C-alpha positions in Angstrom: 102.2 96.5 80.2 102.6 94.3 83.3 100.6 91.5 84.7 98.9 92.0 88.0 97.3 89.3 90.2 94.3 90.5 92.0 91.8 89.6 94.7 88.5 91.4 94.6 84.8 91.3 95.5 81.8 92.1 93.4 78.8 94.1 94.6 77.1 91.0 96.0 80.3 90.1 98.0 81.4 87.2 95.8 85.2 86.9 95.8 87.0 87.0 92.5 90.7 86.3 91.7 92.7 86.5 88.5 95.3 88.3 86.5 94.9 91.5 84.6 97.2 93.4 82.2 97.7 97.1 82.9 100.3 99.8 82.8 100.4 100.3 86.6 98.9 99.1 89.8 96.6 102.2 89.8 95.5 101.4 86.2 94.8 97.8 87.2 92.6 98.8 90.2 90.8 101.3 88.0 90.1 98.6 85.4 88.8 96.3 88.1 86.4 99.0 89.4 85.1 99.6 85.8 84.2 95.9 85.8 82.2 96.4 89.0 84.8 94.8 91.3 86.2 96.1 94.6 89.9 95.3 94.5 91.3 94.1 97.9 94.8 93.1 96.7 96.7 93.9 93.4 100.2 92.5 93.1 102.6 93.2 90.2 103.7 89.7 89.1 106.9 91.1 87.5 107.9 92.8 90.7 107.1 89.7 92.7 109.4 87.6 90.4 112.2 90.1 90.7 111.9 90.2 94.5 112.0 86.4 94.7 115.1 86.3 92.5 116.9 88.8 94.6 116.5 86.8 97.8 119.2 84.2 98.5 118.0 80.7 98.6 118.9 78.1 101.2 121.7 77.0 99.0 123.4 80.4 99.4 124.1 79.8 103.0 
């Protein structure tokens, strides 16, 4: 399972953010919908960390 950061809205339009554990982004969105939330953004935190590590920093210049 991976951790996914999300931004979502409930049925009243109240924003919600947090982290959810799921097997995939699709599974994370599905779990959020089951909670009555409308996901706007779902980001795989593991993928985000790998992408940041692959980018050279300013010291690499």
